[in-house]
Residue frames as qw, qx, qy, qz and C-alpha x, y, z in Angstrom:
[[0.243, -0.159, 0.957, -0.026, 102.97, 99.96, 67.59],
 [0.567, 0.036, -0.500, -0.654, 100.69, 97.85, 65.38],
 [0.424, -0.041, 0.803, -0.417, 98.14, 95.54, 66.97],
 [0.347, -0.044, -0.766, -0.539, 96.27, 92.88, 65.03],
 [0.398, 0.055, 0.609, -0.684, 92.73, 92.56, 66.36],
 [0.220, 0.319, 0.912, 0.131, 89.76, 90.40, 65.49],
 [0.171, 0.774, 0.546, -0.272, 87.24, 93.26, 65.52],
 [0.104, 0.919, -0.029, -0.378, 89.24, 96.14, 64.05],
 [0.799, 0.532, -0.086, 0.266, 91.88, 94.47, 61.93],
 [0.660, -0.015, -0.197, 0.725, 95.32, 96.01, 62.27],
 [0.133, -0.963, -0.185, -0.147, 95.34, 99.20, 64.32],
 [0.488, 0.402, -0.319, 0.706, 98.12, 101.61, 65.19],
 [0.542, -0.809, -0.227, -0.031, 98.45, 102.51, 68.86],
 [0.263, 0.722, -0.425, 0.478, 101.15, 104.81, 70.14],
 [0.563, -0.018, -0.706, 0.428, 103.12, 103.47, 73.10],
 [0.001, -0.078, 0.431, -0.899, 101.95, 106.37, 75.27],
 [0.619, -0.138, -0.125, -0.763, 98.32, 105.21, 74.86],
 [0.632, -0.040, -0.774, -0.003, 98.89, 101.71, 76.23],
 [0.589, -0.580, 0.206, -0.524, 97.38, 100.82, 79.58],
 [0.344, 0.258, -0.873, 0.231, 99.09, 98.40, 81.96],
 [0.783, -0.404, -0.035, -0.472, 96.84, 96.10, 83.99],
 [0.025, 0.537, -0.814, 0.218, 99.34, 94.38, 86.34],
 [0.454, -0.029, 0.817, -0.355, 96.69, 91.86, 87.52],
 [0.021, -0.155, -0.836, -0.525, 94.92, 91.49, 84.18],
 [0.569, -0.152, -0.075, -0.805, 91.13, 91.35, 83.96],
 [0.620, -0.142, 0.674, -0.377, 89.21, 88.71, 85.90],
 [0.868, 0.296, 0.386, -0.099, 89.39, 85.51, 83.91],
 [0.699, 0.645, -0.017, 0.308, 92.14, 86.94, 81.70],
 [0.536, -0.801, 0.133, 0.233, 94.92, 87.50, 84.19],
 [0.721, -0.071, 0.380, 0.576, 97.56, 86.74, 81.53],
 [0.332, 0.677, 0.326, 0.571, 96.52, 89.79, 79.48],
 [0.449, -0.565, -0.281, 0.633, 98.18, 92.81, 80.97],
 [0.127, -0.257, 0.219, 0.933, 98.35, 95.41, 78.21],
 [0.279, 0.679, 0.679, -0.008, 95.27, 97.13, 76.82],
 [0.094, -0.036, 0.174, 0.980, 94.30, 100.19, 74.83],
 [0.344, 0.551, 0.525, -0.550, 91.06, 102.09, 74.43],
 [0.136, 0.117, 0.680, 0.711, 89.35, 102.07, 71.02],
 [0.382, 0.132, 0.081, -0.911, 86.37, 104.26, 70.11],
 [0.180, 0.309, 0.934, 0.003, 83.03, 102.49, 69.87],
 [0.167, 0.723, 0.666, 0.079, 80.43, 104.00, 67.58],
 [0.251, 0.673, 0.155, 0.678, 81.97, 107.45, 67.14],
 [0.194, 0.243, -0.400, 0.862, 82.50, 110.47, 69.38],
 [0.511, -0.361, -0.021, -0.780, 78.88, 110.64, 70.52],
 [0.822, -0.194, -0.523, -0.116, 78.84, 107.10, 71.89],
 [0.493, -0.735, 0.353, -0.304, 79.37, 106.61, 75.64],
 [0.971, -0.127, 0.196, 0.049, 80.86, 103.17, 74.91],
 [0.140, 0.777, -0.606, -0.098, 84.53, 102.32, 74.40],
 [0.954, 0.089, -0.285, 0.039, 86.37, 99.11, 73.61],
 [0.432, -0.721, 0.541, -0.003, 89.04, 97.96, 76.06],
 [0.855, 0.443, -0.260, -0.066, 91.19, 96.07, 73.56],
 [0.805, -0.450, 0.307, 0.237, 93.85, 93.60, 74.67],
 [0.255, 0.798, -0.500, -0.218, 97.24, 94.20, 73.11],
 [0.294, -0.395, 0.870, -0.008, 98.36, 90.68, 74.05],
 [0.336, 0.255, 0.903, 0.086, 95.39, 88.83, 72.51],
 [0.101, 0.041, -0.376, -0.920, 93.83, 90.39, 69.44],
 [0.351, -0.373, -0.766, -0.390, 90.59, 88.46, 69.89],
 [0.377, -0.531, -0.642, 0.405, 90.00, 89.85, 73.39],
 [0.012, 0.272, 0.023, 0.962, 88.13, 93.14, 73.75],
 [0.114, -0.522, -0.758, 0.374, 85.56, 94.36, 76.25],
 [0.050, -0.680, -0.316, -0.660, 82.86, 96.98, 75.75],
 [0.364, -0.350, -0.541, 0.673, 83.10, 99.41, 78.65],
 [0.072, -0.720, -0.313, -0.615, 81.08, 102.45, 79.70],
 [0.000, 0.219, -0.486, 0.846, 81.03, 104.96, 82.55],
 [0.171, -0.413, -0.890, 0.092, 78.27, 103.50, 84.78],
 [0.016, 0.491, 0.399, -0.774, 77.08, 106.95, 85.86],
 [0.198, 0.105, -0.478, -0.849, 75.87, 107.54, 82.29],
 [0.502, -0.256, -0.717, -0.411, 73.13, 104.99, 83.04],
 [0.627, -0.565, -0.519, 0.133, 73.05, 104.93, 86.85],
 [0.075, 0.799, -0.130, 0.583, 73.56, 108.44, 88.24],
 [0.609, -0.696, 0.223, -0.308, 73.69, 107.17, 91.82],
 [0.944, 0.075, -0.213, 0.239, 76.48, 104.63, 91.17],
 [0.034, -0.841, 0.432, -0.323, 79.21, 105.30, 93.73],
 [0.907, -0.055, -0.399, 0.127, 81.29, 102.23, 94.47],
 [0.487, -0.815, 0.307, -0.059, 83.31, 102.09, 97.66],
 [0.779, 0.462, -0.373, 0.201, 86.82, 101.20, 96.48],
 [0.798, -0.518, -0.072, 0.298, 89.24, 99.86, 99.09],
 [0.091, -0.946, 0.245, 0.191, 92.15, 102.25, 99.69],
 [0.571, -0.389, 0.628, 0.358, 94.81, 99.66, 98.81],
 [0.612, 0.471, 0.562, 0.296, 93.41, 99.38, 95.27],
 [0.187, 0.979, 0.067, 0.039, 93.52, 103.14, 94.79],
 [0.396, -0.771, 0.445, 0.227, 97.06, 103.05, 96.14],
 [0.716, 0.014, 0.612, 0.334, 97.98, 100.28, 93.66],
 [0.485, 0.703, 0.401, 0.331, 96.96, 102.66, 90.89],
 [0.413, 0.002, -0.071, 0.908, 98.79, 105.63, 92.41],
 [0.176, -0.625, -0.387, -0.655, 95.54, 107.46, 93.12],
 [0.023, -0.111, 0.543, -0.832, 94.61, 109.59, 96.11],
 [0.485, 0.269, 0.508, -0.659, 90.87, 109.34, 95.43],
 [0.519, 0.366, 0.762, 0.126, 88.39, 107.71, 93.09],
 [0.306, 0.876, 0.179, -0.327, 87.67, 111.10, 91.48],
 [0.059, -0.697, 0.558, 0.447, 91.08, 110.91, 89.79],
 [0.379, -0.063, 0.897, 0.220, 90.20, 107.62, 88.09],
 [0.528, 0.098, -0.476, -0.696, 88.30, 106.64, 85.01],
 [0.454, 0.003, 0.810, -0.370, 85.62, 104.26, 86.30],
 [0.529, 0.212, -0.520, -0.636, 84.02, 101.88, 83.81],
 [0.734, -0.033, 0.599, -0.320, 81.84, 98.82, 83.81],
 [0.046, -0.176, 0.873, 0.452, 82.30, 95.91, 81.45],
 [0.664, 0.246, 0.106, -0.698, 79.20, 95.36, 79.32],
 [0.326, 0.038, 0.923, 0.199, 77.85, 92.15, 77.88],
 [0.502, 0.358, -0.119, -0.778, 75.74, 92.50, 74.73],
 [0.432, 0.019, 0.901, 0.021, 73.96, 89.20, 74.06],
 [0.293, 0.449, 0.757, 0.374, 72.65, 89.57, 70.52],
 [0.002, 0.837, 0.407, 0.365, 70.22, 92.45, 70.98],
 [0.281, 0.365, -0.289, 0.839, 71.76, 95.73, 72.16],
 [0.474, -0.542, -0.026, -0.693, 68.67, 96.49, 74.25],
 [0.907, -0.351, -0.227, -0.057, 69.48, 93.36, 76.33],
 [0.492, 0.490, -0.468, 0.547, 72.94, 94.63, 77.28],
 [0.689, -0.690, -0.210, 0.071, 74.06, 94.31, 80.90],
 [0.233, 0.753, -0.414, 0.455, 76.86, 95.95, 82.86],
 [0.742, -0.231, -0.516, 0.361, 79.02, 94.56, 85.63],
 [0.179, -0.843, 0.082, -0.501, 78.64, 97.08, 88.47],
 [0.844, -0.534, 0.035, 0.018, 80.09, 94.70, 91.07],
 [0.755, -0.253, 0.268, 0.542, 83.58, 94.61, 89.51],
 [0.324, 0.936, 0.036, -0.131, 84.33, 98.00, 87.91],
 [0.752, 0.259, 0.032, 0.606, 87.41, 98.72, 85.85],
 [0.252, -0.926, -0.024, 0.281, 89.50, 101.55, 87.31],
 [0.714, 0.414, 0.084, 0.559, 92.09, 103.42, 85.25],
 [0.318, -0.750, 0.026, 0.580, 94.63, 106.00, 86.32],
 [0.629, 0.745, 0.182, 0.126, 94.85, 107.98, 83.05],
 [0.010, -0.930, 0.368, 0.005, 98.03, 109.80, 84.11],
 [0.377, -0.517, 0.767, 0.054, 100.06, 106.72, 85.00],
 [0.651, 0.284, -0.526, -0.468, 98.17, 104.57, 82.45],
 [0.027, 0.117, -0.958, 0.260, 97.52, 101.86, 85.05],
 [0.657, -0.174, -0.209, -0.703, 94.33, 99.88, 85.36],
 [0.004, 0.057, -0.968, 0.243, 92.71, 97.12, 87.34],
 [0.549, -0.379, -0.519, -0.535, 89.38, 95.44, 87.83],
 [0.123, -0.245, 0.664, -0.696, 88.18, 95.79, 91.40],
 [0.453, -0.398, -0.776, -0.186, 85.73, 93.34, 92.97],
 [0.292, -0.565, 0.158, -0.756, 83.69, 95.36, 95.42],
 [0.079, 0.120, -0.888, 0.436, 83.57, 93.96, 98.94],
 [0.445, 0.236, 0.568, -0.651, 79.83, 94.49, 99.35],
 [0.243, 0.248, 0.877, 0.332, 77.18, 92.85, 97.24],
 [0.239, 0.582, 0.307, -0.714, 75.12, 96.02, 96.72],
 [0.407, 0.572, -0.341, -0.625, 75.68, 95.99, 92.97],
 [0.904, 0.214, 0.343, -0.139, 74.96, 93.36, 90.34],
 [0.426, -0.299, 0.661, 0.540, 77.31, 91.66, 87.91],
 [0.171, 0.289, 0.770, 0.543, 74.53, 91.67, 85.30],
 [0.137, 0.583, 0.395, -0.696, 72.63, 94.90, 85.74],
 [0.464, 0.618, 0.552, 0.313, 70.48, 95.64, 82.67],
 [0.284, -0.078, 0.098, 0.950, 71.62, 98.86, 81.01],
 [0.269, -0.164, -0.329, -0.890, 68.21, 99.69, 79.65],
 [0.538, 0.010, 0.514, -0.668, 64.78, 99.47, 81.27],
 [0.336, 0.157, 0.918, 0.137, 62.86, 96.37, 80.27],
 [0.259, -0.039, -0.462, -0.847, 60.61, 96.81, 77.31],
 [0.612, 0.069, 0.457, -0.641, 56.93, 96.41, 78.14],
 [0.363, 0.100, 0.908, 0.184, 55.61, 93.14, 76.83],
 [0.324, 0.086, -0.403, -0.852, 53.64, 93.61, 73.66],
 [0.533, 0.204, 0.698, -0.433, 50.13, 92.45, 74.05],
 [0.086, 0.103, 0.817, 0.561, 48.68, 90.58, 71.16],
 [0.495, 0.164, 0.087, -0.849, 45.46, 91.96, 69.86],
 [0.325, 0.180, 0.928, 0.037, 42.96, 89.29, 69.40],
 [0.156, -0.173, -0.557, -0.797, 40.57, 89.53, 66.55],
 [0.531, 0.016, 0.319, -0.785, 37.00, 90.34, 67.40],
 [0.389, 0.133, 0.912, 0.010, 34.97, 87.20, 67.17],
 [0.204, -0.070, -0.583, -0.783, 32.96, 87.00, 64.00],
 [0.492, 0.177, 0.532, -0.666, 29.26, 87.19, 64.62],
 [0.129, 0.145, 0.910, 0.367, 27.38, 84.53, 62.75],
 [0.103, 0.686, 0.720, 0.031, 24.18, 85.39, 61.08],
 [0.122, 0.377, 0.139, 0.908, 22.99, 88.89, 60.60],
 [0.290, -0.087, 0.322, -0.897, 20.17, 90.87, 62.00]]
C-alpha cells in the first residue's frame, strides 16, 4: 500500500507491516493505523511512528532503556490484555520524543509509553497510573553553561 507523507513523500508499506492502534494516540484518537519508518539509518535508536491515516502526523519514538537503563514502567494488566500480551517483555516499549529545534534539547514522554505487540501488530499509548515518570524528560544531560572569558583589564601607563 502507498502512503503519502509530509516527511517522506510517498512510501510503500506492505499490509503486514501496518500497526493497529484501536484507541489512537493521545490527542489523535482518530488515527488508528500506523507504520514504523527508519530514522537516521540502521545505527540510530530512533524510529518514526508514521500515521497511515494522516500523512502529516508522525512521532519520533525510541526505546527509553537506551537512555534510561532503570526505566521499568508498571503497566496495568488490562492494557497488556488489550494487546494480547502475557507480559511487558513481549512488547516493544517506546517513548514519544519531542525535538524542539535543537536535537540536544529533545525530551521523551516516559509517563505515557507506546506499547506494541509486534506479533499481533497492535499498539496503544498507556498513561501510567503513578506520577514517577515525566512527560518531558530530557534525553540528554544538560550542557554545562559556557562561561564567558572576560578580557584582562588593560593596565594604563607602563613601569
